[in-house]
C-alpha positions as CSV (number, residue, x, y, z in Angstrom):
1,M,12.6,1.3,10.4
2,V,11.6,4.9,9.5
3,M,9.5,6.4,12.2
4,L,7.3,8.7,10.2
5,D,4.9,9.4,13.0
6,S,7.7,11.2,14.9
7,L,8.7,13.2,11.8
8,I,5.2,14.1,10.7
9,T,3.3,15.1,13.7
10,S,-0.1,15.5,12.0
11,K,-1.7,12.1,12.3
12,T,-4.2,13.1,9.5
13,R,-1.3,14.1,7.2
14,L,0.5,10.9,7.9
15,K,-2.6,8.8,7.1
16,L,-3.1,10.7,3.8
17,L,0.5,10.2,2.8
18,L,0.2,6.5,3.6
19,K,-3.1,6.3,1.7
20,F,-1.9,8.0,-1.5
21,F,1.8,7.1,-1.7
22,S,1.6,3.4,-0.8
23,N,-0.3,2.8,-4.0
24,A,0.0,5.6,-6.6
25,N,-3.3,4.5,-8.3
26,T,-5.3,5.2,-5.1
27,Q,-8.0,7.8,-5.5
28,S,-10.4,9.1,-2.8
29,Y,-12.6,12.0,-1.8
30,L,-13.0,14.1,1.3
31,R,-16.0,12.4,3.0
32,S,-14.7,8.9,2.2
33,L,-11.3,9.8,3.8
34,A,-12.9,11.3,6.8
35,D,-15.1,8.2,7.4
36,E,-12.1,5.9,6.8
37,F,-9.9,7.8,9.2
38,G,-12.6,8.4,11.8
39,E,-11.9,12.2,11.7
40,S,-13.9,15.3,10.9
41,T,-14.1,16.4,7.3
42,N,-12.6,19.8,8.4
43,S,-9.4,18.3,9.7
44,V,-9.0,16.1,6.6
45,R,-9.9,19.0,4.3
46,I,-7.1,21.2,5.9
47,E,-4.5,18.5,5.3
48,L,-5.7,17.7,1.7
49,N,-5.4,21.4,1.0
50,R,-1.9,21.6,2.4
51,L,-0.7,18.6,0.4
52,S,-2.5,19.8,-2.7
53,D,-1.0,23.4,-2.4
54,A,2.4,21.8,-2.0
55,G,1.9,19.8,-5.2
56,F,1.9,16.4,-3.6
57,L,-1.7,15.6,-4.5
58,N,-3.7,16.3,-7.6
59,S,-7.4,16.9,-7.5
60,S,-10.1,16.7,-10.1
61,Q,-13.8,17.4,-10.1
62,E,-16.1,14.4,-10.8
63,G,-19.7,15.6,-10.6
64,N,-20.1,17.3,-7.2
65,T,-17.1,15.5,-5.7
66,V,-13.5,16.4,-5.7
67,V,-11.3,13.4,-6.1
68,Y,-7.7,13.4,-4.8
69,K,-4.7,11.2,-5.9
70,A,-0.9,11.4,-5.6
71,N,0.9,13.6,-8.1
72,K,3.2,11.1,-9.8
73,R,5.0,14.0,-11.5
74,H,6.0,15.7,-8.4
75,P,9.9,15.7,-8.2
76,L,9.7,14.1,-4.7
77,F,7.2,11.4,-5.6
78,P,9.7,8.5,-5.8
79,E,11.3,9.6,-2.5
80,I,8.0,9.9,-0.6
81,S,6.8,6.5,-2.1
82,G,10.1,5.0,-0.9
83,I,9.8,6.4,2.6
84,V,6.2,5.2,2.8
85,S,7.3,1.8,1.6
86,K,10.0,1.6,4.2
87,Y,7.6,2.8,6.9
88,L,5.1,0.0,6.0
89,G,7.8,-2.5,5.8
90,L,7.1,-3.4,2.1
91,D,10.8,-3.0,1.2
92,S,11.8,-5.6,3.8
93,L,8.9,-7.8,2.8
94,I,10.1,-7.8,-0.8
95,E,13.7,-8.5,0.2
96,E,13.1,-11.1,2.9
97,V,10.1,-13.0,1.5
98,I,9.5,-12.7,-2.2
99,M,13.0,-12.9,-3.8
100,K,13.9,-16.2,-2.0
101,L,10.9,-18.4,-2.8
102,G,11.8,-20.4,-5.8
103,D,9.6,-20.3,-8.9
104,L,7.7,-17.2,-8.1
105,K,5.8,-15.6,-11.1
106,Q,4.0,-12.7,-9.4
107,A,3.5,-11.2,-5.9
108,W,0.7,-8.8,-5.0
109,V,-0.3,-6.9,-1.9
110,I,-4.1,-6.8,-1.5
111,G,-6.5,-5.6,1.1
112,D,-5.9,-2.7,3.5
113,Y,-2.3,-2.0,2.5
114,A,-3.2,-1.8,-1.2
115,K,-5.8,0.7,-0.1
116,G,-3.2,2.7,1.8
117,K,-4.4,1.7,5.3
118,D,-1.8,0.7,7.8
119,S,-3.9,-1.9,9.6
120,G,-1.0,-4.0,10.8
121,L,-2.0,-7.0,8.5
122,I,-0.4,-7.4,5.1
123,D,-2.3,-9.7,2.7
124,L,0.1,-11.1,0.2
125,V,-0.9,-13.1,-2.9
126,L,1.9,-15.3,-4.4
127,V,1.6,-16.9,-7.8
128,G,3.8,-19.8,-8.8
129,K,5.4,-22.9,-7.3
130,I,6.3,-22.0,-3.8
131,D,7.9,-24.0,-1.0
132,E,5.3,-23.4,1.7
133,N,7.5,-24.5,4.6
134,F,10.3,-22.2,3.5
135,L,7.7,-19.4,3.0
136,Q,6.4,-19.7,6.5
137,T,10.0,-19.4,7.9
138,L,10.5,-16.3,5.8
139,V,7.2,-14.8,6.8
140,H,7.9,-15.4,10.5
141,K,11.3,-13.7,10.1
142,A,9.8,-10.7,8.1
143,E,6.9,-10.2,10.6
144,S,9.4,-9.7,13.5
145,M,11.4,-7.3,11.3
146,I,8.6,-5.1,10.2
147,Q,6.3,-5.5,13.2
148,R,3.3,-6.5,11.1
149,K,1.3,-9.7,10.5
150,I,1.6,-11.2,7.0
151,R,-1.2,-13.4,5.6
152,T,-0.4,-15.3,2.4
153,L,-2.4,-16.9,-0.3
154,I,-0.6,-19.1,-2.8
155,L,-2.1,-19.6,-6.3
156,Q,-0.9,-21.5,-9.4
157,E,-0.7,-19.5,-12.6
158,S,-3.8,-21.4,-13.9
159,E,-5.9,-20.2,-10.9
160,L,-5.0,-16.6,-11.1
161,S,-7.7,-15.5,-13.6
162,S,-10.5,-17.1,-11.7
163,F,-9.5,-15.2,-8.5
164,E,-8.6,-11.9,-10.1
165,D,-12.0,-10.1,-9.5
166,K,-12.5,-11.6,-6.0
167,L,-9.1,-10.5,-4.8
168,Q,-9.5,-7.1,-6.5
169,L,-6.1,-7.3,-8.2
170,N,-7.0,-4.2,-10.2
171,K,-6.6,-2.3,-6.9
172,A,-3.6,-4.3,-5.7
173,I,0.0,-3.3,-5.5
174,I,2.2,-5.6,-7.6
175,L,5.4,-6.3,-5.8
176,Y,7.0,-8.7,-8.3
177,N,6.3,-9.8,-11.8
178,K,8.7,-12.3,-13.4
179,E,7.6,-11.4,-17.0
């Protein structure tokens, strides 16, 4: 596993990279980030400025608020996203859990990880006909590999639309889509 925290010594910078590069659609602003990270606005502002100056983040003015998001056009965007994915264990999760389940239609990461927070708990929504016993075996194996807890929710295709808003799938990371 990539040990980003030994490579990137600024904990605030690491949190920002995880936040914005684990889900490229994530947007946030200074005060929200400071509250979420439990850090001063000044320390977060310094790192936001460094990442923006380097071109890794884009910012835009929305009213009185500056909103930040990952710069998807930066030449290193795919590599940074890949490193963040490896750090969070999502690449192993995909390989070890999702691809071996049977008639899987869709797989989503929701909750903290979809928001870019490394809370140690990965919430996974699986859509399709899944062998639950086999899933639990794979989840247990993946948990020990990535050093994170995985919580799963299995839905049938017919159930997905009724849970879409409650699960906030519009803010989720789609890991797999059979279509």
